[in-house]
SETOR-789059 format. One record per residue: residue number from 1; x, y, z of N, C-alpha, C in turn. Coordinates in nm, 2 decimals. Example, Ala and Ser with C-alpha at 12.3 -4.5 7.8 and 13.67 -1.06 7.14 Angstrom:
2
+------+--------+--------+--------+--------+--------+--------+--------+--------+--------+
| zase |   n.xx |   n.yy |   n.zz |  ca.xx |  ca.yy |  ca.zz |   c.xx |   c.yy |   c.zz |
+------+--------+--------+--------+--------+--------+--------+--------+--------+--------+
|    1 |   1.32 |  -0.57 |   0.78 |   1.23 |  -0.45 |   0.78 |   1.32 |  -0.33 |   0.78 |
|    2 |   1.28 |  -0.22 |   0.71 |   1.37 |  -0.11 |   0.71 |   1.29 |   0.00 |   0.79 |
+------+--------+--------+--------+--------+--------+--------+--------+--------+--------+
//
This chain:
119
+------+--------+--------+--------+--------+--------+--------+--------+--------+--------+
| zase |   n.xx |   n.yy |   n.zz |  ca.xx |  ca.yy |  ca.zz |   c.xx |   c.yy |   c.zz |
+------+--------+--------+--------+--------+--------+--------+--------+--------+--------+
|    1 |  -1.39 |   1.74 |  -1.26 |  -1.42 |   1.64 |  -1.22 |  -1.27 |   1.54 |  -1.22 |
|    2 |  -1.29 |   1.56 |  -1.02 |  -1.11 |   1.46 |  -0.99 |  -1.07 |   1.42 |  -1.05 |
|    3 |  -1.18 |   1.29 |  -1.10 |  -1.20 |   1.09 |  -1.10 |  -1.16 |   1.12 |  -1.25 |
|    4 |  -1.18 |   1.18 |  -1.37 |  -1.20 |   1.22 |  -1.46 |  -1.08 |   1.20 |  -1.54 |
|    5 |  -0.92 |   1.17 |  -1.50 |  -0.79 |   1.20 |  -1.66 |  -0.81 |   1.21 |  -1.74 |
|    6 |  -0.69 |   1.23 |  -1.77 |  -0.62 |   1.31 |  -1.91 |  -0.63 |   1.19 |  -1.96 |
|    7 |  -0.53 |   1.08 |  -1.94 |  -0.49 |   1.01 |  -2.01 |  -0.61 |   0.87 |  -2.02 |
|    8 |  -0.72 |   0.88 |  -1.93 |  -0.89 |   0.83 |  -1.96 |  -0.83 |   0.73 |  -2.13 |
|    9 |  -0.93 |   0.68 |  -2.14 |  -0.97 |   0.64 |  -2.35 |  -1.15 |   0.62 |  -2.28 |
|   10 |  -1.11 |   0.66 |  -2.42 |  -1.31 |   0.58 |  -2.40 |  -1.29 |   0.45 |  -2.50 |
|   11 |  -1.28 |   0.34 |  -2.52 |  -1.32 |   0.23 |  -2.55 |  -1.41 |   0.12 |  -2.55 |
|   12 |  -1.40 |   0.04 |  -2.70 |  -1.55 |  -0.03 |  -2.66 |  -1.53 |  -0.19 |  -2.59 |
|   13 |  -1.58 |  -0.24 |  -2.50 |  -1.61 |  -0.27 |  -2.46 |  -1.56 |  -0.44 |  -2.48 |
|   14 |  -1.55 |  -0.47 |  -2.64 |  -1.57 |  -0.55 |  -2.75 |  -1.71 |  -0.66 |  -2.73 |
|   15 |  -1.60 |  -0.81 |  -2.76 |  -1.71 |  -0.93 |  -2.74 |  -1.81 |  -0.88 |  -2.76 |
|   16 |  -1.99 |  -0.92 |  -2.78 |  -2.07 |  -0.89 |  -2.83 |  -2.19 |  -0.77 |  -2.84 |
|   17 |  -2.11 |  -0.67 |  -2.75 |  -2.17 |  -0.61 |  -2.84 |  -2.11 |  -0.47 |  -2.84 |
|   18 |  -2.13 |  -0.38 |  -2.88 |  -2.09 |  -0.19 |  -2.90 |  -2.15 |  -0.20 |  -2.78 |
|   19 |  -1.97 |  -0.20 |  -2.66 |  -1.98 |  -0.05 |  -2.48 |  -1.93 |   0.00 |  -2.52 |
|   20 |  -1.95 |   0.14 |  -2.54 |  -1.78 |   0.22 |  -2.48 |  -1.81 |   0.23 |  -2.36 |
|   21 |  -1.73 |   0.32 |  -2.24 |  -1.61 |   0.27 |  -2.17 |  -1.55 |   0.37 |  -2.08 |
|   22 |  -1.45 |   0.39 |  -2.01 |  -1.42 |   0.49 |  -1.99 |  -1.31 |   0.36 |  -1.90 |
|   23 |  -1.20 |   0.38 |  -2.02 |  -1.10 |   0.31 |  -1.87 |  -0.96 |   0.38 |  -1.83 |
|   24 |  -0.92 |   0.30 |  -1.74 |  -0.83 |   0.38 |  -1.64 |  -0.71 |   0.33 |  -1.72 |
|   25 |  -0.58 |   0.38 |  -1.74 |  -0.44 |   0.34 |  -1.72 |  -0.47 |   0.36 |  -1.61 |
|   26 |  -0.30 |   0.27 |  -1.58 |  -0.18 |   0.35 |  -1.49 |  -0.17 |   0.48 |  -1.40 |
|   27 |  -0.18 |   0.50 |  -1.51 |  -0.10 |   0.63 |  -1.51 |  -0.21 |   0.70 |  -1.39 |
|   28 |  -0.38 |   0.79 |  -1.46 |  -0.53 |   0.75 |  -1.36 |  -0.53 |   0.68 |  -1.25 |
|   29 |  -0.47 |   0.59 |  -1.27 |  -0.51 |   0.50 |  -1.11 |  -0.46 |   0.57 |  -1.02 |
|   30 |  -0.25 |   0.59 |  -1.04 |  -0.17 |   0.66 |  -0.97 |  -0.20 |   0.77 |  -0.89 |
|   31 |  -0.36 |   0.91 |  -0.98 |  -0.35 |   0.97 |  -0.98 |  -0.42 |   0.97 |  -0.93 |
|   32 |  -0.52 |   0.85 |  -0.88 |  -0.72 |   0.93 |  -0.72 |  -0.62 |   0.78 |  -0.72 |
|   33 |  -0.50 |   0.72 |  -0.69 |  -0.49 |   0.63 |  -0.48 |  -0.55 |   0.73 |  -0.42 |
|   34 |  -0.44 |   0.83 |  -0.39 |  -0.57 |   0.85 |  -0.26 |  -0.67 |   0.86 |  -0.20 |
|   35 |  -0.81 |   0.88 |  -0.34 |  -0.94 |   0.80 |  -0.31 |  -0.94 |   0.67 |  -0.29 |
|   36 |  -0.84 |   0.68 |  -0.39 |  -0.88 |   0.49 |  -0.33 |  -0.82 |   0.46 |  -0.24 |
|   37 |  -0.80 |   0.49 |  -0.13 |  -0.74 |   0.45 |  -0.01 |  -0.82 |   0.47 |   0.10 |
|   38 |  -0.91 |   0.58 |   0.07 |  -0.99 |   0.72 |   0.11 |  -1.17 |   0.61 |   0.14 |
|   39 |  -1.13 |   0.56 |   0.00 |  -1.28 |   0.46 |  -0.02 |  -1.27 |   0.34 |   0.04 |
|   40 |  -1.14 |   0.29 |   0.05 |  -1.09 |   0.09 |   0.08 |  -1.12 |   0.19 |   0.36 |
|   41 |  -1.09 |   0.29 |   0.32 |  -1.17 |   0.31 |   0.52 |  -1.24 |   0.38 |   0.50 |
|   42 |  -1.33 |   0.41 |   0.48 |  -1.52 |   0.47 |   0.43 |  -1.58 |   0.29 |   0.46 |
|   43 |  -1.49 |   0.29 |   0.40 |  -1.54 |   0.12 |   0.36 |  -1.58 |   0.00 |   0.47 |
|   44 |  -1.46 |  -0.04 |   0.52 |  -1.44 |  -0.05 |   0.60 |  -1.49 |   0.01 |   0.76 |
|   45 |  -1.51 |   0.14 |   0.77 |  -1.51 |   0.17 |   0.94 |  -1.74 |   0.17 |   0.89 |
|   46 |  -1.74 |   0.20 |   0.80 |  -1.88 |   0.10 |   0.74 |  -1.94 |   0.03 |   0.82 |
|   47 |  -1.91 |  -0.08 |   0.79 |  -1.91 |  -0.25 |   0.83 |  -1.90 |  -0.19 |   0.93 |
|   48 |  -1.81 |  -0.15 |   1.05 |  -1.74 |  -0.18 |   1.21 |  -1.88 |  -0.11 |   1.24 |
|   49 |  -1.91 |   0.03 |   1.18 |  -1.99 |   0.09 |   1.22 |  -2.13 |  -0.05 |   1.24 |
|   50 |  -2.14 |  -0.09 |   1.11 |  -2.31 |  -0.22 |   1.15 |  -2.29 |  -0.37 |   1.23 |
|   51 |  -2.19 |  -0.33 |   1.28 |  -2.11 |  -0.47 |   1.35 |  -2.03 |  -0.51 |   1.36 |
|   52 |  -1.96 |  -0.51 |   1.25 |  -1.85 |  -0.59 |   1.17 |  -1.89 |  -0.73 |   1.19 |
|   53 |  -2.07 |  -0.75 |   1.14 |  -2.12 |  -0.85 |   1.08 |  -2.07 |  -0.97 |   0.95 |
|   54 |  -2.07 |  -1.10 |   0.98 |  -2.01 |  -1.21 |   0.92 |  -2.14 |  -1.27 |   0.83 |
|   55 |  -2.26 |  -1.16 |   0.74 |  -2.29 |  -1.26 |   0.73 |  -2.32 |  -1.32 |   0.56 |
|   56 |  -2.35 |  -1.42 |   0.46 |  -2.39 |  -1.42 |   0.31 |  -2.31 |  -1.56 |   0.32 |
|   57 |  -2.26 |  -1.58 |   0.18 |  -2.12 |  -1.70 |   0.11 |  -2.07 |  -1.63 |   0.15 |
|   58 |  -1.99 |  -1.77 |   0.12 |  -1.88 |  -1.69 |   0.12 |  -1.80 |  -1.66 |   0.03 |
|   59 |  -1.70 |  -1.58 |  -0.06 |  -1.71 |  -1.47 |  -0.14 |  -1.58 |  -1.49 |  -0.15 |
|   60 |  -1.45 |  -1.52 |  -0.24 |  -1.35 |  -1.42 |  -0.24 |  -1.29 |  -1.23 |  -0.34 |
|   61 |  -1.30 |  -1.25 |  -0.35 |  -1.23 |  -1.11 |  -0.45 |  -1.30 |  -0.96 |  -0.43 |
|   62 |  -1.40 |  -1.02 |  -0.30 |  -1.56 |  -0.86 |  -0.31 |  -1.41 |  -0.77 |  -0.32 |
|   63 |  -1.53 |  -0.65 |  -0.44 |  -1.38 |  -0.50 |  -0.40 |  -1.54 |  -0.45 |  -0.45 |
|   64 |  -1.41 |  -0.26 |  -0.51 |  -1.52 |  -0.22 |  -0.53 |  -1.41 |  -0.25 |  -0.72 |
|   65 |  -1.48 |  -0.22 |  -0.82 |  -1.40 |  -0.15 |  -0.98 |  -1.41 |  -0.07 |  -1.03 |
|   66 |  -1.33 |  -0.01 |  -1.16 |  -1.28 |   0.03 |  -1.20 |  -1.28 |  -0.06 |  -1.41 |
|   67 |  -1.29 |  -0.02 |  -1.49 |  -1.25 |  -0.09 |  -1.67 |  -1.12 |   0.02 |  -1.61 |
|   68 |  -1.00 |  -0.08 |  -1.68 |  -0.90 |  -0.05 |  -1.73 |  -0.79 |  -0.12 |  -1.76 |
|   69 |  -0.77 |  -0.06 |  -1.87 |  -0.66 |  -0.13 |  -2.02 |  -0.53 |  -0.10 |  -2.01 |
|   70 |  -0.51 |  -0.22 |  -1.92 |  -0.33 |  -0.18 |  -1.91 |  -0.22 |  -0.21 |  -2.06 |
|   71 |  -0.13 |  -0.16 |  -2.08 |  -0.05 |  -0.05 |  -2.21 |  -0.08 |  -0.23 |  -2.31 |
|   72 |   0.00 |  -0.19 |  -2.40 |  -0.05 |  -0.26 |  -2.51 |  -0.20 |  -0.28 |  -2.52 |
|   73 |  -0.26 |  -0.30 |  -2.45 |  -0.44 |  -0.40 |  -2.41 |  -0.53 |  -0.33 |  -2.56 |
|   74 |  -0.53 |  -0.42 |  -2.61 |  -0.67 |  -0.32 |  -2.69 |  -0.80 |  -0.31 |  -2.59 |
|   75 |  -0.82 |  -0.43 |  -2.58 |  -0.99 |  -0.43 |  -2.50 |  -0.95 |  -0.44 |  -2.27 |
|   76 |  -1.07 |  -0.34 |  -2.23 |  -1.08 |  -0.27 |  -2.08 |  -1.12 |  -0.34 |  -1.98 |
|   77 |  -1.08 |  -0.45 |  -1.88 |  -1.13 |  -0.55 |  -1.83 |  -1.21 |  -0.48 |  -1.70 |
|   78 |  -1.25 |  -0.51 |  -1.66 |  -1.23 |  -0.53 |  -1.42 |  -1.11 |  -0.53 |  -1.36 |
|   79 |  -1.12 |  -0.41 |  -1.32 |  -1.04 |  -0.44 |  -1.23 |  -1.03 |  -0.39 |  -1.07 |
|   80 |  -1.07 |  -0.47 |  -0.94 |  -1.05 |  -0.39 |  -0.84 |  -0.94 |  -0.35 |  -0.76 |
|   81 |  -1.02 |  -0.23 |  -0.68 |  -0.86 |  -0.13 |  -0.69 |  -0.92 |  -0.09 |  -0.58 |
|   82 |  -1.10 |  -0.12 |  -0.50 |  -1.05 |  -0.14 |  -0.33 |  -1.14 |  -0.26 |  -0.29 |
|   83 |  -1.07 |  -0.27 |  -0.20 |  -1.09 |  -0.36 |  -0.20 |  -1.17 |  -0.45 |  -0.04 |
|   84 |  -1.23 |  -0.52 |  -0.01 |  -1.37 |  -0.57 |   0.14 |  -1.30 |  -0.50 |   0.21 |
|   85 |  -1.42 |  -0.50 |   0.30 |  -1.36 |  -0.55 |   0.48 |  -1.31 |  -0.69 |   0.44 |
|   86 |  -1.22 |  -0.75 |   0.53 |  -1.16 |  -0.89 |   0.59 |  -1.34 |  -0.90 |   0.65 |
|   87 |  -1.49 |  -0.93 |   0.53 |  -1.54 |  -1.01 |   0.59 |  -1.54 |  -1.13 |   0.47 |
|   88 |  -1.53 |  -1.28 |   0.48 |  -1.64 |  -1.42 |   0.41 |  -1.77 |  -1.37 |   0.37 |
|   89 |  -1.88 |  -1.30 |   0.40 |  -1.97 |  -1.32 |   0.39 |  -2.04 |  -1.17 |   0.31 |
|   90 |  -2.05 |  -1.26 |   0.15 |  -2.15 |  -1.20 |   0.09 |  -2.21 |  -1.02 |   0.12 |
|   91 |  -2.28 |  -1.10 |   0.19 |  -2.42 |  -1.04 |   0.24 |  -2.43 |  -0.91 |   0.29 |
|   92 |  -2.28 |  -0.92 |   0.40 |  -2.22 |  -0.80 |   0.49 |  -2.10 |  -0.72 |   0.40 |
|   93 |  -2.07 |  -0.74 |   0.32 |  -1.97 |  -0.67 |   0.26 |  -2.11 |  -0.55 |   0.13 |
|   94 |  -2.14 |  -0.64 |   0.16 |  -2.24 |  -0.56 |   0.03 |  -2.35 |  -0.47 |   0.03 |
|   95 |  -2.38 |  -0.48 |   0.24 |  -2.43 |  -0.42 |   0.32 |  -2.37 |  -0.29 |   0.34 |
|   96 |  -2.22 |  -0.36 |   0.31 |  -2.07 |  -0.17 |   0.38 |  -2.08 |  -0.08 |   0.28 |
|   97 |  -2.06 |  -0.16 |   0.12 |  -2.03 |  -0.11 |   0.06 |  -2.09 |   0.06 |  -0.01 |
|   98 |  -2.20 |   0.12 |  -0.01 |  -2.28 |   0.21 |  -0.05 |  -2.13 |   0.37 |   0.04 |
|   99 |  -2.11 |   0.33 |   0.17 |  -2.06 |   0.54 |   0.13 |  -1.94 |   0.53 |   0.09 |
|  100 |  -1.87 |   0.39 |   0.08 |  -1.72 |   0.44 |  -0.04 |  -1.80 |   0.41 |  -0.17 |
|  101 |  -1.85 |   0.34 |  -0.24 |  -1.89 |   0.37 |  -0.36 |  -1.93 |   0.54 |  -0.42 |
|  102 |  -1.96 |   0.59 |  -0.28 |  -2.08 |   0.75 |  -0.35 |  -1.98 |   0.85 |  -0.29 |
|  103 |  -1.88 |   0.86 |  -0.23 |  -1.76 |   0.85 |  -0.20 |  -1.73 |   0.87 |  -0.36 |
|  104 |  -1.70 |   0.79 |  -0.40 |  -1.63 |   0.80 |  -0.52 |  -1.68 |   0.91 |  -0.63 |
|  105 |  -1.75 |   0.87 |  -0.62 |  -1.90 |   0.90 |  -0.78 |  -1.85 |   1.04 |  -0.69 |
|  106 |  -1.85 |   1.08 |  -0.62 |  -1.88 |   1.24 |  -0.51 |  -1.76 |   1.33 |  -0.56 |
|  107 |  -1.61 |   1.19 |  -0.58 |  -1.46 |   1.29 |  -0.61 |  -1.37 |   1.20 |  -0.82 |
|  108 |  -1.57 |   1.22 |  -0.88 |  -1.53 |   1.17 |  -1.02 |  -1.49 |   1.08 |  -1.05 |
|  109 |  -1.46 |   0.93 |  -0.97 |  -1.42 |   0.80 |  -0.95 |  -1.57 |   0.72 |  -1.05 |
|  110 |  -1.54 |   0.70 |  -1.14 |  -1.66 |   0.60 |  -1.23 |  -1.63 |   0.50 |  -1.14 |
|  111 |  -1.67 |   0.40 |  -1.06 |  -1.68 |   0.25 |  -1.00 |  -1.83 |   0.17 |  -0.97 |
|  112 |  -1.75 |  -0.02 |  -0.95 |  -1.91 |  -0.05 |  -0.95 |  -1.85 |  -0.19 |  -0.81 |
|  113 |  -2.00 |  -0.20 |  -0.81 |  -2.01 |  -0.33 |  -0.65 |  -1.88 |  -0.41 |  -0.80 |
|  114 |  -1.82 |  -0.53 |  -0.65 |  -1.76 |  -0.65 |  -0.71 |  -1.84 |  -0.72 |  -0.59 |
|  115 |  -1.92 |  -0.89 |  -0.64 |  -1.92 |  -0.97 |  -0.55 |  -1.88 |  -1.04 |  -0.47 |
|  116 |  -1.75 |  -1.08 |  -0.57 |  -1.62 |  -1.21 |  -0.57 |  -1.76 |  -1.30 |  -0.69 |
|  117 |  -1.64 |  -1.38 |  -0.58 |  -1.67 |  -1.58 |  -0.67 |  -1.67 |  -1.64 |  -0.51 |
|  118 |  -1.72 |  -1.70 |  -0.53 |  -1.75 |  -1.77 |  -0.48 |  -1.65 |  -1.90 |  -0.41 |
|  119 |  -1.69 |  -1.89 |  -0.26 |  -1.53 |  -1.99 |  -0.23 |  -1.55 |  -2.18 |  -0.21 |
+------+--------+--------+--------+--------+--------+--------+--------+--------+--------+
//
């Protein structure tokens, strides 16, 4: 699997439950940089194909996220690695994200959609 990197760590999310995740490290993100860029292009093209609509609540920070563990950190956090197209509406972003997420899954990158925060 291309997205599964040797340096990835299986770590506990911690907090109130035990949940083990594969967390990407800096060298992992560098290794899959081209795949992340391709996913961003796929998402943008899908949004354009759907008519470049701007529907839904205005939110910031929408994108695709991976579990990330920084240097000298014990707990992973979710990190946005693929930005949404230039649309404020969360519904338009959500409706067009699937092909990008499917692409990342096809190259072995474990990611999830993040709807951002209310603006």
